[in-house]
N, C-alpha and C positions, 0 to 999 in steps of 0.2 A: 306485786301489784295485783289488786283484785278488781280491776275494771279496765276497759279499753282506754289507752292513753289519749289525751287531747293535745291540741297544739301547744298549750301553755306548759305541758309536762315534757315536751320533747325539744324545745329550743331554749336558747339563753336569753340575753337582754331583748326587750320588746322592740327596740328600734336602734339601728346603727346609722352612721353616715353612709352616703352612697358607696356601694361596693362595686369595684371595677373588676371585670373579667379579662381586661386587656384588649389592645387594639386589634382589629378595628371595632369600635363600639358605635352602633347605629340605632340602638333601641334601649329604652329604659323599662325594666320589668318591675312592677310593684307587687311584691310578694306578701301573701297573707293578709289577714284583716287589718294589720297595722301598716300595710303598704310600704314594706321595706324596699327602698330603691336599689336596683342592681343594673349596672350598665353592661350590655352583652352584645354579641355579634349575631345578626339575623342569619348570616350564612352558616355559622357554626350550629345554630339552633336547627336550621333546616336539614343539615347533614346528619344531625344526631337523632332526630325524631320525625317520623312521618306525620304525627299529629301537629307538631310545630310547623312543619313544611306546609301543611294545608292551611294552618292559621295565618301564616305570613304571605300567602299568595292571594291572588284575586283582589278582593275589596281592600285588603290591607295595602297592597302596592299602589292602588289608585288613591288612597287617602294620604293625608299629610300627618298622620299620627306619629308621635315619637315615643309614646308610652302605651303599655298594655298591662292590665291588672290580672293577677292570679289570686283572687281573694279567698278561695277555698283550699289553697295548698299550704302545707307546713313550710315555714321559712327555712329551717335548717335542712330539711330533706331536699328542697328545691336548690339551695346553695350547693349541697353535695353533688347533685346531678349536674348543675351548671359548671362547677369546677372540673368535674370529670370531662365534660364535653369541651371545655375550653383549655384542657390539658394543664390545669393549675394543680398539679399533683402534690406540690409542697404544702398546699393548704388543706389537704385531706387528713382525716383522722389517722392515727397510726395503726399498727397491727394489734388490734384489740376488738373485742366484741362491742358492738354499739349498744347503748342503753336500749331497753326494750321498746320504749316509746318512739325513739328515733328510728329504730329498725322498721317498726310498723309503718310510720309515716313515709319512710324511704320506699317501702314496698308499694304503698298506695300511689305515690308519685310515679314510680317506675311503671306500674301497670297502666295508669291513666295516660301517660304520654309515650308509651311504647318505647322505653329506653332500656329494656332488659339487656340488650347486646352490649351496651357500654358500661352498665352498672355491675353485671354479674362477675366479670373478671376481678373487679376490686373487692366484691363481696367475698370471693374465695381467696384471693391473694392476701388480703388484710384480715381475714377471718372475722369480718364484721358480723356475720351470722354464725354464732356459736351453737351448733346443734346440741351439744351436751348441756349447755346452760339452759336453753329454753325447753328442751324435752324433760330435763330433770325437774324443772319447776312446773311441769304440766301446763305450760302456757298454750292456749288455743291459737295464739297469734302465729305460731309456727306453721299452721295449716296454710294460711294466706301467703306466707313467705315461700314455702316450698311449691305451692301452686303457681305463684307468679314467676318464679325463677326456674321452673321446670325440673325440680328435684323429685321425680316421681316415686322413687323407692322410699324416701323419707316421708313423703306425703301419705303413702299408703300405710306405712307402719304407724305413723303418728295418729292417723284417723282411727285405726283400730284401737290404739291405746286410749284415745279420748272416749270411745264408746263405753269402755269400762268405768269411766269417771263421770259420766253425765248423770246429773241429778235434777229433779224437777222441784222447784220451790213451791211454797204454798200459793204464791201468786201466779203460778203457771210458767214462770221463766225457766229457760233451759240453761243450766250452769255447769261449768267445769272448774273445780278448784276455786269457787267463789266468783268466777268471771262469767257474765252472761254472754251467751253466744248470739251476737248481733248479726243479722243476715247481711247487712251492708259491709261487714268486715270479714265475711266468710265466702269461700268459693261457691258459685251457684249450685244449688241442689245438694250440697254435702251435708247440711244439717238434717234435712229430711231423710236422707239415706242413712245417716248414723242413727237417727231415732228409730227407723224401721228395723235395723239390725239389732239395736238394743232391745226392742220389744220382742223380737223373735228369740233372742238369747234368753231373756228372762222367762218367757213362756216355756221354753224347753227345760230350763232348770226347775221351774215350778211343777211342770208335768211329771218330771222324774221324782220330785219330792212327794207329790200326791199319789203317784203309782206305788211308791214305797209304802206309804201309809195304808193304802187300800190293800196291798199285799199282806200287811200285818193284820189287817182287820178281817180278811176273808180266808186266808190260806193258813195251813198248818206251818208252824215255825220250828218245832222242836225236832232236832236231829239226834239227841243224846241216846235214844233207846232203839236206834235202828240196829238190826242184826249185823254182826261182823261177817263180811263176805270172805270166802276162802281165798287166801293169797293176798288179801288187802293189808295195808299197813295200819298199825295202831294209830288212833287219833289221841295223842297224848294231851291235847288241849281240852278235850271234852270231859273225860273222866280222869281225875288226878290220881296218881299213885298214892298209896297210903303212907305218906311221909309225915303227915300231921302239920307241916309248916307251910305247905304250898298254898299260894294265893293266886287267883286269876288276875289278869291285868285289869287295872282300873280304867274305866272309860266314862269319866264324869262329863256332864254337859259343860261346854266351855263357858267360863264366866268372863272371858276376855273378848275383845273385839266389839264393834259397834252394833247398835240395834238396827234392824231393818226398818226403814221408814215406809209406811203405807199411808194411803189416804185415810182420813178419820173414819172409823167405823164404830158401830154400836158397842163392840166388845173390847176394843183395844185402842190405845193411842201411843204412838212411838215418835221418837225424835231423831233427826239426822245427826250423825257424828262422823268423825274422821274415818277414812277408809281402812279396810282390813285386807292384808295381803294373802292371796290364796297360796297355799304351799305348793311349790313346784315339784317336790319329790314324792308326791303321793304314789303309792303302789297299789295295784289291784290285789285284793285279798283272795287267796285261793281257799276254797272250801273243800274239805275231803269228800270223796265220793261216798264213803261210808263212815260210820262211826261205830265204835265197839259198844257192846252191851254193858250193863252196870257191873261193878266189881262183885256184887253179891246178887243172887236171884231174889226177887220179891214179887208179890202178886200183881196182877194186871191192874187192879184198882189204883194202887199207888203209882204205877207208871202213868196212868191216865191223869191222875192228880198233878203229878210233877210236870207232865207235858203242858197241862193247862196253866200251871204256875209260870213255866218258861214263856209261853205265848203271851200271857198277861203282862209279865214284867217288860218284855220287849215292846209290846204295843203301848203300854202305859208310858214308858220312857220316851218313845218316839213321839207320841201324841203330846206329851208335856213339853218337849223341846220345840216342836213345830208350833205349838200354841204360844210359847214365850217369844218366838220369832215374829208373832203377829200374823201367821199364815193359816191359822186355824182358830175357831171352828168355821169362820166364814172364809172360804177358799178364795185366793187372790189370783189375779191375772196381771199381765204387764201394765195394764191401765191403772192398777192400784198401787204399784210400787213406785215410790218417789225417790228412794235412795239409789245408790249406784249399783251397777252389776258387780263391782268388786265387793261391796258390802254383802250383797245377797249370796254371792258365791262363797265368801268366807264363812258365813253362817251355815250354809248347807254342807260345806266341807267339814264343819265341826260336828255335824249331826252324827251321834254315836249312841246306839241303844245300850242300856245297862246290861251287863253280862249276868244272866240269872245263875243262881245256885239252888240246888234242891238237895234234900236229905232223905236217903232211902231207909227210913226208920223201921218199917215193918220187916223188910228183908234182913236188916241187921239184927233186930231183936229175935227174929225167928231162927236165925242161923247161929247166933252167938248169945246164948242166955247170959244174963248178969254182966253184959258188956259195960265198960266205963264210958264216960262222955268223950274222953280223948280218943279212945279206940273207935267209937262211933264216928266222930268228926273226921278222923283221918281216913277211915275206910269207906265211909258212905256218903261223902260230899261229892256231888256231880256238878262240875262247872260247865255251863252250856256256851262255851266260847264260839263253837262252830255255828250255833244257832244265831248268835248275835252278829257275827261277821257278815252273814248274808244281807244284813240291813245297813251296810255301810255304802254310801254313794260318793265318798270324797273323790275317788279316782274319776268317776264319770263327770262330776261337776267341774273338777279341775280341768278335765279334757275339754269340756264345753267352753270354759273360760279361756283356755289357750287357743282354741280353734275358732274364735269369733270370725265370722265372714267379713270380707272387705267391703266397705261402703263406697269404694271408688267406682265411679260411673265411666262409661265410655267417653263421655264428653270431657271428663277430667283428664283422662289419659291422652286424648287427642290434643287438648290445650297444652298440656305439659310437654308433649313431643314437639309441638310447634315452638314453644318457648325455648326449649333446649337447643333448637336449631339456630336460633338468632345469634 
């Protein structure tokens, strides 16, 4: 379901004969816009709900009315509550999850008439609210259900999950999995709080991305020709032994996963696509404190050239990937990102600089005259893996993704504590 359910989606036939709740019946309730007649007991209604107690006191007692209309309430949801109140348990749904629309309407009626204390036991006993079902389908309806019935832990966890899935449409609507977050169906203040946390998270991720790029632009990046310190371990990933067949690990730009959506800019246009899951097993890469010198000595000019080649390859590959993500050359903020935190994090976690390779030609030709190509390639290829590893931010981005702040406010906690006590 990609929208909030309406009355017509949550109940069955439009009108039935008068439904009886059992003696004593002293009032007729006309439910919904179709005015479904239901005979009920005023005494039972007053015992079940403080709202109904106030409704049937005062002016009602002084009048001679025998009917009262509930035009804005869903018929099936009201019947469910009335049957619980009148102890007509045999007419209740069995042990199964309620359809999504019916669960939402039941939640709205429960909150409106303050009948949490009589509905929640059946919600749990009959498993009408299946947590796995609604969380799996990323339904924002679950926020209202947990807030109404006082399930504070589920509310907090699901609110954080929704922050990762919020996207902004071209028309400015706030959506989760294609469902617009309507204020009237959401706990007060939660949408604003989730949007604030979303912006903070996106800005943190973008700041780390741009700091990475600035570091590649301004700082030296090559570690391959640092002198080996006494007692240090060899860095076998920087200069390969002369086996002739060794190849450095390949780190291509990921061609999978969705594009990051940004507001239209002069330089790029991107589209929204389905979410990208951030890898949970990311590990921080450890960079050796020192790296050994080259296998063969060669002049300082070639060292400088190879360092420049290394720095240029890393900078160029980073800049190309970030540009393809739509985040460069015009730098973006959270106000520009319309796609989800999940999509942005997935792309930034896939950001990997190309591992440079350099060839120590002068050192080889001066040391070994008449050397063959195979001898040269095996002995004089330097793979700058340690240089590239420094520009991986997948661990940090994944950590930001996992550690998103909670949008739950004090008023939400207080409300759910009160609901749980009923």
